[in-house]
Backbone as numpy.savetxt, mean C-alpha at the origin, in Angstrom:
# Nx Ny Nz CAx CAy CAz Cx Cy Cz
-1.63 4.92 -10.20 -0.65 5.78 -10.25 0.59 5.02 -10.85
1.38 5.63 -11.63 2.57 4.98 -12.13 3.85 5.77 -11.46
4.72 4.96 -11.08 5.98 5.52 -10.46 7.12 5.28 -11.34
8.10 6.15 -11.35 9.44 5.86 -12.03 10.60 5.90 -11.19
11.38 4.80 -11.22 12.45 4.66 -10.41 13.77 5.48 -10.96
14.39 6.27 -10.11 15.41 7.08 -10.57 16.70 6.90 -9.65
17.89 6.76 -10.37 19.06 6.63 -9.54 19.67 8.03 -9.44
20.09 8.21 -8.08 20.49 9.62 -7.70 21.52 9.81 -6.75
22.12 10.87 -6.78 23.08 11.25 -5.72 22.31 12.42 -4.88
22.30 12.13 -3.64 21.59 13.08 -2.75 22.48 13.46 -1.60
22.20 14.64 -1.08 22.85 14.90 0.20 21.95 15.21 1.49
22.46 14.53 2.57 21.62 14.37 3.72 22.57 14.78 4.87
22.30 15.70 5.62 23.03 16.25 6.60 24.55 16.59 6.10
24.68 17.07 4.92 26.05 17.45 4.38 26.81 16.37 3.76
26.15 15.05 3.93 26.86 13.87 3.44 26.30 13.30 2.07
27.02 13.29 0.97 26.47 12.85 -0.35 26.38 11.27 -0.25
25.27 10.75 -0.80 24.99 9.40 -0.78 24.35 8.97 -2.15
24.48 7.88 -2.58 23.87 7.25 -3.74 22.83 6.45 -3.42
21.49 6.66 -4.01 20.40 6.00 -3.71 19.47 5.81 -4.80
18.16 5.39 -4.63 17.27 5.31 -5.61 15.80 6.03 -5.20
15.40 6.86 -5.89 14.23 7.59 -5.66 13.11 7.00 -6.48
11.95 7.34 -6.03 10.75 7.01 -6.93 9.96 8.34 -7.04
9.56 8.71 -8.06 8.89 9.73 -8.48 7.52 9.52 -9.40
6.63 10.33 -9.29 5.30 10.22 -10.09 4.72 11.55 -10.56
3.89 11.60 -11.35 3.25 12.86 -11.66 2.53 13.34 -10.40
2.30 14.60 -10.38 1.46 15.13 -9.33 0.02 14.74 -9.44
-0.51 14.06 -8.50 -1.98 13.50 -8.69 -3.08 14.66 -8.17
-2.44 15.84 -7.64 -3.37 16.76 -7.44 -3.80 17.60 -8.54
-4.99 18.04 -8.66 -5.53 18.99 -9.79 -5.35 20.25 -9.29
-5.68 21.14 -10.35 -5.44 22.69 -9.96 -6.58 23.00 -8.88
-6.19 23.73 -8.02 -7.14 24.29 -6.85 -7.44 23.21 -5.79
-6.68 22.02 -5.83 -6.88 21.10 -4.74 -5.83 21.14 -3.72
-6.16 21.03 -2.57 -5.24 20.94 -1.63 -5.38 19.69 -0.69
-4.22 19.14 -0.25 -4.13 17.85 0.52 -4.47 18.11 1.89
-4.99 17.03 2.58 -5.22 17.06 3.83 -5.11 15.52 4.32
-4.31 15.20 5.49 -4.17 14.04 6.07 -5.39 13.45 6.20
-5.67 12.06 6.06 -7.07 11.40 6.20 -7.36 11.43 7.69
-6.49 11.36 8.52 -6.65 11.27 10.04 -7.15 12.64 10.51
-6.81 13.71 10.01 -7.21 15.17 10.23 -8.46 15.21 9.61
-8.75 14.91 8.47 -10.03 15.05 7.70 -11.17 14.39 8.51
-10.72 13.11 8.85 -11.78 12.28 9.64 -12.01 12.94 10.89
-11.10 13.48 11.69 -11.24 14.11 12.94 -12.24 15.40 12.87
-12.06 15.99 11.62 -12.93 17.20 11.45 -14.41 16.73 10.94
-14.52 15.75 10.33 -15.72 15.50 9.72 -16.56 14.30 10.11
-15.97 13.45 11.18 -16.57 12.43 11.50 -18.00 12.55 12.24
-18.84 11.60 12.15 -20.06 11.72 12.87 -20.14 10.84 14.05
-20.43 11.30 15.32 -20.42 10.47 16.42 -19.24 9.49 16.61
-19.53 8.17 16.78 -18.40 7.44 16.99 -18.08 6.62 15.88
-18.31 6.93 14.64 -17.84 6.15 13.69 -16.33 6.07 13.56
-15.99 4.77 13.05 -14.59 4.43 12.83 -14.01 5.21 11.67
-12.72 5.25 11.43 -12.16 5.73 10.20 -12.63 4.93 9.02
-13.05 3.58 9.23 -13.47 2.90 8.07 -14.76 3.22 7.65
-15.70 3.19 8.70 -17.17 3.68 8.59 -17.25 5.25 7.96
-16.41 5.92 8.34 -16.28 7.18 7.74 -16.00 7.19 6.27
-15.08 6.29 6.00 -14.74 6.06 4.62 -15.96 5.61 3.79
-16.62 4.60 4.14 -17.95 4.03 3.51 -18.88 5.11 3.34
-19.10 5.97 4.23 -20.26 6.95 4.31 -19.72 8.13 3.31
-18.45 8.00 2.88 -18.06 9.14 1.86 -17.94 8.43 0.46
-18.38 7.03 0.49 -18.29 6.27 -0.71 -16.89 6.09 -1.17
-15.78 5.78 -0.24 -14.53 5.64 -0.58 -14.25 4.03 -0.09
-15.42 3.25 -0.02 -15.09 1.87 0.35 -14.27 1.09 -0.57
-14.57 1.28 -1.91 -13.71 0.45 -2.87 -12.04 0.70 -2.74
-11.96 1.99 -2.59 -10.51 2.40 -2.39 -9.85 1.67 -1.08
-10.70 1.65 0.02 -10.23 1.06 1.34 -10.08 -0.30 1.17
-10.97 -1.09 0.57 -10.85 -2.56 0.48 -9.73 -2.93 -0.53
-9.45 -2.08 -1.60 -8.30 -2.30 -2.31 -7.13 -2.25 -1.68
-7.03 -1.16 -0.78 -5.76 -0.81 0.02 -5.41 -1.99 0.91
-6.53 -2.60 1.58 -6.33 -3.77 2.54 -5.83 -5.01 1.60
-6.32 -5.16 0.40 -5.67 -6.18 -0.42 -4.24 -5.89 -0.79
-3.96 -4.53 -1.19 -2.52 -4.32 -1.75 -1.71 -4.46 -0.49
-2.03 -3.73 0.69 -1.00 -3.86 1.65 -0.86 -5.09 2.34
-1.77 -6.02 2.23 -1.55 -7.51 2.49 -0.58 -8.14 1.54
-0.77 -7.99 0.27 -0.04 -8.46 -0.69 1.49 -8.14 -0.46
1.79 -6.89 -0.34 3.15 -6.32 -0.22 3.70 -6.17 1.24
2.85 -6.70 2.08 3.31 -6.57 3.65 3.68 -5.07 3.88
2.78 -4.27 3.56 2.97 -2.73 3.91 2.70 -2.58 5.32
3.61 -2.10 6.11 3.67 -1.95 7.61 3.22 -0.63 8.09
2.97 0.28 7.26 3.07 1.58 7.84 2.09 2.57 7.13
0.67 2.13 7.20 -0.43 2.81 6.74 -1.08 3.68 7.79
-0.17 4.58 8.29 -0.79 5.55 9.23 -1.75 6.60 8.69
-2.33 7.52 9.56 -3.11 8.41 9.08 -2.80 9.51 8.05
-1.52 9.82 8.02 -1.04 10.76 7.28 -0.47 10.06 5.92
-0.60 8.68 5.86 -0.23 7.84 4.54 -1.42 7.88 3.83
-2.53 8.38 4.13 -3.65 8.48 3.37 -4.05 9.95 3.14
-4.42 10.47 2.08 -4.79 11.83 2.02 -6.10 12.06 1.24
-6.67 13.20 1.77 -8.01 13.56 1.12 -7.59 14.74 0.30
-8.14 15.01 -0.95 -7.85 16.14 -1.82 -9.20 16.97 -1.81
-8.88 18.09 -1.36 -10.12 19.15 -1.28 -10.09 20.05 -2.20
-11.15 20.46 -3.02 -11.19 21.64 -3.99 -12.26 22.53 -3.36
-11.89 23.56 -2.98 -12.89 24.66 -2.21 -13.67 25.38 -3.34
-13.16 25.47 -4.62 -13.86 26.13 -5.63 -14.99 25.48 -6.12
-15.11 24.04 -6.08 -16.37 23.26 -6.37 -16.87 22.41 -5.31
-16.30 22.83 -4.11 -16.76 22.20 -3.01 -16.60 20.40 -3.17
-15.63 20.06 -3.63 -15.74 18.46 -3.91 -14.25 18.00 -3.05
-14.43 16.70 -2.71 -13.43 15.96 -1.81 -13.26 14.66 -2.57
-12.03 14.19 -2.69 -11.77 13.07 -3.21 -10.48 12.38 -2.39
-10.35 11.03 -2.50 -9.31 10.34 -1.74 -8.15 10.39 -2.77
-6.96 10.34 -2.33 -5.89 10.55 -3.24 -5.24 9.03 -3.29
-4.62 8.85 -4.46 -4.15 7.48 -4.77 -3.32 7.08 -3.63
-3.06 5.68 -3.65 -2.19 5.42 -2.49 -0.72 5.69 -2.78
-0.24 6.12 -1.90 1.39 6.49 -1.93 2.07 6.00 -0.76
3.39 6.15 -0.68 4.23 5.87 0.54 4.21 4.36 0.79
4.51 3.41 0.11 4.73 1.99 0.38 6.11 1.71 0.95
6.89 2.52 1.35 8.35 2.38 1.62 8.60 1.43 2.70
7.58 0.96 3.69 7.91 0.02 4.70 7.21 -1.26 4.30
7.52 -1.76 3.11 6.92 -3.03 2.59 7.95 -3.74 1.83
7.40 -4.65 1.17 8.31 -5.66 0.21 9.60 -6.03 1.02
9.35 -6.42 2.18 10.55 -6.89 3.06 11.71 -6.01 3.21
11.42 -4.81 3.28 12.32 -3.68 3.31 13.35 -3.77 4.39
13.03 -4.43 5.48 14.07 -4.52 6.65 15.13 -5.57 6.31
14.86 -6.40 5.26 15.91 -7.35 4.79 16.97 -7.07 3.80
16.85 -5.90 3.41 17.73 -5.27 2.25 19.09 -5.50 2.78
19.88 -6.01 1.88 21.46 -6.20 2.18 21.77 -7.26 3.24
20.77 -8.08 3.89 20.98 -9.14 4.86 20.36 -10.31 4.20
21.07 -11.15 3.30 20.79 -12.33 2.73 20.27 -13.38 3.82
20.86 -13.19 4.76 20.48 -14.49 6.04 19.19 -14.24 6.57
18.94 -12.97 6.91 17.57 -12.63 7.36 16.58 -12.76 6.28
16.95 -12.51 5.11 15.91 -12.70 3.92 15.54 -13.95 3.84
16.44 -15.10 3.85 16.16 -16.44 3.64 15.29 -16.95 4.94
15.56 -16.43 6.07 14.81 -16.92 7.16 13.51 -16.21 7.25
13.21 -15.27 6.67 11.80 -14.40 6.75 10.71 -15.45 6.10
9.71 -15.57 7.02 8.51 -16.29 6.76 7.46 -15.37 6.07
7.31 -15.31 4.74 6.62 -14.52 3.97 5.19 -14.33 4.33
4.63 -15.40 5.05 3.20 -15.46 5.37 2.99 -14.80 6.64
4.00 -14.55 7.61 3.93 -14.19 8.73 3.03 -12.72 8.77
2.14 -12.58 9.79 1.35 -11.51 9.71 1.99 -10.53 10.62
2.90 -9.72 9.88 3.62 -8.61 10.53 2.99 -7.62 11.35
3.60 -7.25 12.40 2.92 -6.18 13.16 2.93 -5.00 12.38
1.69 -4.23 12.32 1.78 -3.00 11.38 1.18 -1.80 12.16
1.41 -0.65 11.42 0.88 0.68 12.06 -0.26 1.17 11.08
-1.37 0.57 11.14 -2.61 0.90 10.40 -3.54 1.89 11.09
-3.84 2.81 10.22 -4.94 3.87 10.92 -6.32 3.34 10.73
-6.48 2.63 9.53 -7.84 2.12 9.18 -7.76 0.65 9.22
-8.73 -0.05 9.87 -8.89 -1.48 10.10 -8.14 -1.89 11.35
-7.32 -2.95 11.21 -6.82 -3.38 12.52 -5.28 -3.33 12.20
-4.64 -3.73 13.46 -3.08 -3.85 13.32 -2.51 -5.18 12.55
-3.58 -5.87 11.92 -3.30 -7.23 11.23 -3.61 -7.07 9.82
-2.73 -7.17 8.92 -3.02 -7.08 7.54 -3.91 -8.29 7.21
-3.71 -9.41 7.79 -4.53 -10.63 7.35 -5.98 -10.47 8.05
-6.04 -9.83 9.04 -7.48 -9.65 9.63 -8.16 -8.64 8.70
-7.60 -7.57 8.26 -8.12 -6.54 7.43 -8.91 -7.15 6.30
-8.22 -8.28 5.81 -9.01 -8.97 4.60 -10.41 -9.30 4.98
-10.61 -9.72 6.33 -11.89 -10.06 6.66 -12.99 -8.89 6.70
-12.53 -7.78 6.59 -13.36 -6.65 6.72 -13.89 -6.21 5.32
-13.30 -6.81 4.30 -13.87 -6.87 2.95 -15.17 -7.54 2.74
-16.29 -6.90 2.59 -17.52 -7.78 2.48 -17.57 -9.02 1.68
-18.26 -9.94 1.95 -18.35 -11.23 1.18 -18.89 -10.81 -0.12
-18.22 -11.29 -1.28 -18.86 -11.12 -2.61 -18.58 -9.63 -3.26
-17.93 -8.94 -2.48 -17.65 -7.57 -2.88 -16.55 -7.58 -4.10
-17.23 -6.89 -5.08 -16.29 -6.80 -6.44 -15.10 -5.79 -6.18
-13.91 -6.16 -6.03 -12.77 -5.32 -5.77 -12.10 -4.72 -6.83
-12.66 -5.16 -8.12 -12.24 -4.53 -9.47 -10.69 -4.47 -9.55
-10.08 -5.69 -9.25 -8.65 -5.79 -9.49 -8.31 -6.89 -10.35
-7.09 -6.65 -10.95 -6.38 -7.60 -11.87 -6.26 -8.90 -11.14
-6.43 -10.19 -11.73 -6.18 -11.41 -11.14 -4.65 -11.63 -11.44
-3.98 -11.83 -10.22 -2.46 -12.06 -10.47 -2.29 -13.51 -11.06
-1.38 -13.45 -11.93 -0.83 -14.94 -12.59 0.51 -15.06 -12.43
1.08 -16.37 -12.40 2.55 -16.54 -12.35 3.29 -15.76 -13.24
2.80 -15.81 -14.48 3.78 -14.99 -15.53 3.71 -13.42 -15.38
3.00 -12.90 -14.41 3.07 -11.44 -14.08 4.48 -11.27 -13.36
5.14 -12.21 -12.89 6.47 -11.90 -12.25 7.28 -11.08 -13.05
7.61 -11.49 -14.15 8.40 -10.80 -15.18 8.09 -9.34 -15.19
6.88 -9.17 -15.30 6.34 -7.67 -15.53 6.52 -6.92 -14.40
6.24 -7.51 -13.28 6.28 -6.85 -11.83 7.88 -6.48 -11.59
8.74 -7.33 -11.96 10.17 -7.00 -11.71 10.87 -6.46 -12.86
10.28 -6.08 -13.90 11.03 -5.45 -15.26 11.85 -4.26 -14.83
12.83 -4.20 -15.17 13.79 -2.99 -15.09 14.27 -2.79 -13.66
14.39 -3.69 -12.85 14.96 -3.57 -11.58 15.95 -4.49 -11.25
16.43 -5.35 -11.98 17.26 -6.43 -11.74 18.70 -5.86 -11.33
19.01 -4.50 -11.65 20.18 -3.89 -11.34 20.09 -3.25 -9.82
18.79 -3.28 -9.39 18.35 -2.67 -8.08 18.41 -3.59 -6.85
17.72 -4.81 -7.15 17.66 -5.75 -6.09 18.35 -6.98 -6.55
18.79 -7.80 -5.56 19.54 -9.02 -5.78 18.44 -10.06 -6.33
18.93 -11.03 -7.08 17.98 -12.05 -7.64 17.29 -12.86 -6.19
18.01 -13.00 -5.19 17.41 -13.70 -4.18 16.33 -12.90 -3.45
16.54 -11.57 -3.44 15.53 -10.46 -2.88 14.40 -10.49 -3.84
14.52 -10.51 -5.20 13.42 -10.44 -6.14 12.58 -11.84 -5.85
13.17 -12.76 -5.90 12.56 -14.09 -5.60 11.88 -14.17 -4.36
12.34 -13.65 -3.37 11.62 -13.82 -2.05 10.42 -12.74 -2.12
10.56 -11.57 -2.55 9.58 -10.78 -2.79 8.39 -11.38 -3.61
8.69 -12.12 -4.62 7.64 -12.63 -5.45 7.01 -13.99 -4.71
7.88 -14.70 -4.16 7.20 -15.77 -3.09 6.20 -15.15 -2.24
6.59 -14.10 -1.60 5.69 -13.33 -0.69 4.37 -13.06 -1.43
4.52 -12.24 -2.41 3.37 -11.80 -3.27 2.53 -12.99 -3.69
3.10 -13.95 -4.29 2.34 -15.03 -4.84 1.66 -15.85 -3.83
2.29 -16.15 -2.71 1.74 -17.06 -1.52 0.69 -16.20 -1.09
0.69 -14.96 -0.83 -0.23 -14.15 -0.03 -1.54 -14.06 -1.05
-1.10 -13.77 -2.39 -2.24 -13.69 -3.38 -3.11 -15.04 -3.32
-2.45 -16.18 -3.29 -3.09 -17.51 -3.29 -4.03 -17.74 -2.07
-3.46 -17.11 -0.90 -4.17 -17.18 0.50 -5.37 -16.28 0.23
-5.20 -14.98 -0.45 -6.36 -14.12 -0.46 -7.28 -14.76 -1.30
-6.92 -15.35 -2.36 -7.99 -15.86 -3.31 -8.75 -17.13 -2.52
-8.21 -17.86 -1.84 -8.76 -18.86 -0.93 -9.70 -18.20 -0.02
-9.31 -17.20 0.62 -10.32 -16.55 1.59 -11.45 -15.95 0.75
-11.26 -15.42 -0.30 -12.37 -14.86 -1.11 -13.31 -15.96 -1.73
-12.62 -17.00 -1.96 -13.47 -18.24 -2.63 -14.26 -18.87 -1.69
-13.90 -18.97 -0.22 -14.61 -19.44 0.81 -15.71 -18.70 1.13
-15.72 -17.41 0.79 -16.92 -16.45 1.18 -18.03 -16.72 0.15
-17.91 -17.30 -1.02 -18.86 -17.37 -2.04 -19.93 -18.51 -1.51
């Protein structure tokens, strides 16, 4: 899913503010309705299966394992049950998982505007997270990806830094961009190390 960053004036509680918003195309098709993953799981689970086992039974394991990887790389701390959605089409009785969305509590969000805190942040820290699927540890969730599983993801390279941060130099300070890249790159290297040990 592609997102576009928009500079905007918004009004919250009658007060005008200047901010950045992200927008994307509507990922729902005609006749599809969205349902929070946790609600769909509660309605459709079999016995004592976990939310991850439920996803695997519905053939959504690639999505979930990619999510574990992405959330680890960007330190996404808020993947609760409503931050995942199922798209249901009653006309053809189909159900699919929605693309990942709402990564707002990631990329060292709590350090914005605080250069001292940013400098002191350990980018490899296993931040406490609010995950509905897997565990409360992003690092541990990597171990839930089966050994040798083909995640079908792009292999990150150092030269990808320019592409990743293109167009946002006016949004984030250089220090913040560098710290985010340090986090993504170091976490990618750790992820690769873990995956290579499994072979």
